[in-house]
N, C-alpha and C positions, 0 to 999 in steps of 0.2 A: 199200580201199587206194588212196591217191593217190600219184602220182609227182610230186615237187615239185623244182624247180630254185631254188636260192638263190645269188644273185651280187650284183654291185655295178653301178654305172652307168658304170664306166670303158669305154673303147673295147673292151677285151677282154671284159668282162662283157656288153656290148651285143651284140657279135658272137656270142658263145656263145649267149645267150638267143634272139636272132633266128634263128640257124641251126638250133638244136635245135628250136625251135617249128615250123619248117618241115619238119624231117626226122623228128620223132617226136611222139607224143602226150604232152604234159605237161599234167597237171591244173591246175598252178598255177606261176606264176613269182613269186618274191619278190625284191625289190631292197632291199638294205640301203643306207641313206644316212647313217647316223650316223658320227661320228668318235670315236676313242678319247678318254678324258678327258684333261684337261691334265696330270695326273700322269704319264701314259704318256710324253708328249713331254718333260716335265721330267726324268724318269729317263733317257730316251734321250739328252737333251742332256748330262747329267752323265756318261753312259757313254761316248759317242763324241766329245765335245768339240764346240766351236762350228763348226770347219771341216767336219768330217764330217757334222754335223747339217744344215748348209746344203747340202752336196754331195748327201746322200742325198735331200733334198727335190727338188733339181733332177734327180737321177737318175730318180726316179719320174715326173717330168714328161717326161723324155727318152723313157722307155719308152712313155708315152702318145703322144708325137709320132710315134714309130716305128710304133705301132699305127694311128694315123690315116692315115699315108702308105702303109701296106702293106695293111691290111684294107679290104674294101668297106664302104661305109656300110650299116648295118642299122638299121631302125626298131626301137625297143624294143617287143616284143609287149605285149599286155595283161598287167598285173602288179599286185602289191600292194607298196606301199612301207612298210618298217618301219625304225625307227631301229637296232634290234639284234634279230637273228633269235632270240636266246635267249629273248626274251619273247613270241615268237609262239606261239599256241595250236595246236600240231600235234596231229593225231590220233595216238595211239600206234602205229597200223598204217601210217602214212605211210612212204614211202621218200623220203628227202631226199638230193639231190645238190648239193654246194656247190662254188663256185669263187670264190676271193678273198673269203671271208667273214671276219668277225671271229672271234676265238677262241670256240670252242663249249664252253659250260660242261659239266662232267660231268653235272649234273642234266638238261640237255637231251638228252645222249646216252643217259642211263638211261631217259628217258621214251619214246624211239623204239625199239620192239621190233625193227624191221627195220633199224635202224642209220642213221647219217648218213654218207654217202659223200663223199669229197673228190676233186676233179680237181686233181692236182698236176702242174705243168709241169716235172717232173724225174723221173729214174729213182730209185725207192726200192729198197733203203735207202741207196744210195750218196750221194744228194743230197737229204737232208731240208732243210727250211727254206725260205728265200726266194731269189729271183733265181737259180734253178738254171741258167737259160740262160746267165747270166754265168759261173757257176763252172765249168761244163764247158769253157768256152773259156779261162778263166783257168788251169785245170789242164791244158789241152790234152788233155782226156779226151773227144775228140769222139765216140767210139763209145758214150758214155753219155748222149747227148742223147735226150730223149724225154719221155714223160708216163706217169703212173700214176693209176689210179683205185683208191682204197683206203678202208677203213672208218676213221672217225675214232675216236680214243681220247683220254683226257685228255692223253697225251703226244703232242706235235705230230708228225705224219707217221709214226707208229709202228704204225698199225693194219694189219690183214690186207689184203693186196693182192688186188684183183679182176681188174684189167686192167693190163698193162704193155706199152707199145709204144715202139720206138726210132725216132728220126728221123735222117735223114742230114744232116750239116752240110755245106753247099756254098757257103761264102763269106758267110753271113749274119752280121750283128752280133747281139748278144744280144736286142735288141728284135724284129728281123726273125725270129729263131729262135722267139721266143714266138708270133709270128703263124703261122709254119709249123706249129708243134706244135698250135696250136688248130685250124687248118684240117684237119690229118690226124686229129685226135681226133673231130671232129664225126660222121662216118659210123659210126665204131666205137661212140661213145656212143649214137647213135640206135638202132643195132642192139641194143645192150644194153638200152636202155629198152623197146623194143618186145618183146624176148624176155621180159623180166621181167613185162611187162604180160600177155602171152599165156600164159606158162607158170608164172609165180609166182616168189616169192623163193627157193624151194628150188633153183632153177637157178643161183643165184649161187655160184660157186666161190671159196673163200678160201685164200690162201697166207700163212701167218705170215711175218713178217720179223724179222730180227735183225741186229745189227752196223750198219754204215754210218756216216755222218757227218752232222753238222748244220751248215748254213751260214747266216750272217746277212747283212744287207745289206753290200755291199763298202764299204770305205773309199776315200777319194780316192787314197791310195797304191796300193791294189790295182787301182783303175781304170786308173791310169797304167801299172801293170805289165801289165795286159791289153792296153792300147793299144800298148805296145812289142812 
């Protein structure tokens, strides 16, 4: 049984990989570097329109800027680079933990007997989807800021919950809140990894989830609503 972390090369992925490599024993770190196909961007352009398409691009860059100014610099640990993790040859007994990965195909999930877990920077099931840090602020739902470790299923952010932790909001913007959530998640995730390694996968407790809401990337209008 190998415990594998899969993430990306963003400031947030680098901080997570570097911190977890220091705090827990990871057998492998995999970094995804591929981009979605052009059809993905074309469909998004048609769905949100040119203004929001451009805005959401710069919003992602804004989050990265907030990460660079808030998180300490971490060197990326030894890792394997893949274009898309769905085509990586996992052993069926591996335990895989992902953060910021591409969509995981059902056939990949089916191949992994111990499951593919996801670190979601929002509280499930109330805040499924993306930019949860923004949406808790937009909704003024500050007591629902936090993160969740859950099993992946073909339906996004709908799998059984393993760990759920709340974070206190104290004046951060959404980017700073993401940094705070990651900082608080590191020791909890390290303890989880070390426990599973020493005591086995049967120690993982699962809590089914139902209900909740799914959020997508905010529009420019919603961003201005948050700023007001």
